[in-house]
C-alpha positions as CSV (number, residue, x, y, z in Angstrom):
1,M,9.4,-7.6,-13.7
2,K,7.5,-4.3,-13.1
3,G,3.9,-4.2,-11.9
4,K,3.6,-6.9,-9.4
5,K,4.4,-7.0,-5.5
6,A,6.8,-10.0,-5.7
7,C,9.8,-11.2,-4.1
8,Y,11.6,-10.6,-7.2
9,N,10.8,-6.9,-6.5
10,C,12.1,-7.0,-2.8
11,L,15.5,-6.1,-1.8
12,H,15.3,-9.5,0.5
13,G,14.6,-11.6,-2.4
14,N,17.9,-13.2,-3.8
15,F,17.8,-14.7,-7.5
16,V,18.8,-18.4,-7.6
17,G,19.1,-19.8,-11.1
18,G,17.4,-23.4,-11.8
19,Y,18.7,-25.6,-14.3
20,P,17.2,-27.8,-17.3
21,D,15.8,-31.1,-17.4
22,T,18.3,-34.0,-18.1
23,Y,17.6,-37.7,-18.8
24,E,18.0,-38.7,-15.2
25,E,15.7,-35.8,-13.5
26,P,13.4,-33.1,-14.3
27,G,14.8,-29.5,-14.1
28,E,14.4,-26.5,-11.5
29,P,13.1,-23.4,-12.7
30,D,14.7,-20.2,-11.6
31,G,13.3,-18.8,-8.2
32,Y,14.2,-16.6,-5.3
33,E,14.9,-17.0,-1.9
34,C,14.5,-15.1,1.1
35,I,17.8,-13.5,2.6
36,N,15.7,-11.6,5.5
37,D,16.2,-14.2,8.7
38,R,13.1,-12.7,10.3
39,V,10.8,-14.3,7.8
40,D,9.1,-17.6,8.7
41,E,10.5,-20.2,6.6
42,D,7.6,-22.5,7.1
43,L,5.0,-20.0,5.5
44,L,7.4,-19.4,2.6
45,F,7.4,-23.0,1.7
46,S,4.0,-23.7,2.5
47,I,3.0,-20.8,0.0
48,G,5.5,-21.8,-2.4
49,D,4.5,-25.2,-2.5
50,R,0.8,-24.4,-2.9
51,Y,1.4,-22.2,-6.2
52,N,4.4,-24.9,-7.4
53,W,7.1,-22.1,-7.1
54,D,5.8,-20.1,-10.0
55,D,5.4,-16.4,-10.2
56,K,2.1,-16.5,-8.2
57,A,3.8,-18.0,-5.5
58,Y,6.1,-15.4,-5.1
59,E,3.4,-12.9,-5.3
60,M,1.6,-14.6,-2.4
61,I,4.8,-14.6,-0.4
62,A,5.2,-10.9,-0.5
63,K,1.7,-10.5,0.4
64,E,1.9,-12.6,3.5
65,C,5.6,-12.3,4.7
66,G,5.4,-9.1,6.5
67,E,8.7,-8.0,5.5
68,Y,8.5,-7.0,2.2
69,T,10.7,-4.2,1.4
70,P,10.4,-2.8,-2.2
71,R,13.1,-2.0,-4.3
72,K,13.1,1.6,-5.2
73,I,13.8,4.0,-8.2
74,E,16.3,6.5,-7.0
75,K,16.3,8.7,-9.7
76,C,15.1,9.0,-13.3
77,K,18.0,7.3,-15.6
78,N,18.0,10.1,-18.5
79,C,17.7,13.5,-16.3
80,K,18.7,12.2,-13.0
81,K,15.8,13.9,-11.2
82,P,15.4,12.0,-7.4
83,M,12.1,9.8,-7.8
84,N,12.2,7.3,-4.7
85,E,9.2,5.5,-6.2
86,N,8.6,1.8,-5.4
87,M,10.0,-0.3,-8.8
88,Y,7.0,-2.9,-8.9
89,S,4.4,0.3,-9.2
90,W,6.3,2.3,-11.6
91,G,4.5,2.6,-15.1
92,L,7.2,4.7,-17.1
93,W,9.9,2.7,-18.7
94,A,12.0,3.3,-21.5
95,E,13.9,0.6,-23.6
96,D,17.7,0.3,-23.2
97,M,19.9,-1.7,-25.4
98,W,22.0,-2.5,-22.6
99,N,20.0,-3.0,-19.7
100,G,16.3,-4.0,-21.2
101,E,14.3,-1.3,-19.5
102,V,15.1,1.6,-17.2
103,A,12.7,4.1,-15.3
104,V,12.1,7.5,-16.3
105,C,10.1,10.2,-15.0
106,S,8.1,11.9,-18.0
107,E,7.4,10.8,-21.6
108,K,10.0,13.8,-22.5
109,C,12.7,11.7,-20.8
110,K,11.7,8.5,-22.4
111,E,12.2,10.2,-26.0
112,E,15.4,11.6,-24.9
113,W,16.3,8.2,-24.1
114,K,15.4,6.7,-26.8
115,I,17.4,9.0,-29.0
116,K,20.8,8.7,-26.7
117,N,20.2,4.8,-27.2
118,I,20.3,5.4,-31.0
119,E,23.3,7.3,-30.9
120,T,25.0,5.0,-28.8
121,M,24.2,2.3,-30.9
122,K,25.5,4.4,-34.1
123,T,28.5,5.0,-32.2
124,Y,29.1,1.3,-31.2
125,D,28.4,0.1,-35.0
126,M,31.3,2.6,-36.0
127,E,34.0,1.3,-33.7
128,E,33.6,-2.3,-35.0
């Protein structure tokens, strides 16, 4: 979910899983609830309802709430260099077979991480 200032990239955004449609009633999409009690709930619900609680809603809430605290990337996954960067605005990510994508500090670390991942996969395949 990189690239957007939204509830899912805020430390106060708590993931709430939805559920699928049934014959009796329509389902609910996955969503996020704010765990910061200083945020005005009326504001959250008015914006959420206006945008049907889709990704755009969580982007607009993050812009309006005044309590947005971005998730931070503490260090590069590969070389462990301290980064302290906002997760939503960071642009360099490497594929990870266990975690999807991980933040890295450079193209060099991205390539090294890719090689480590391939080696891990080979080791994992041999153990089976």
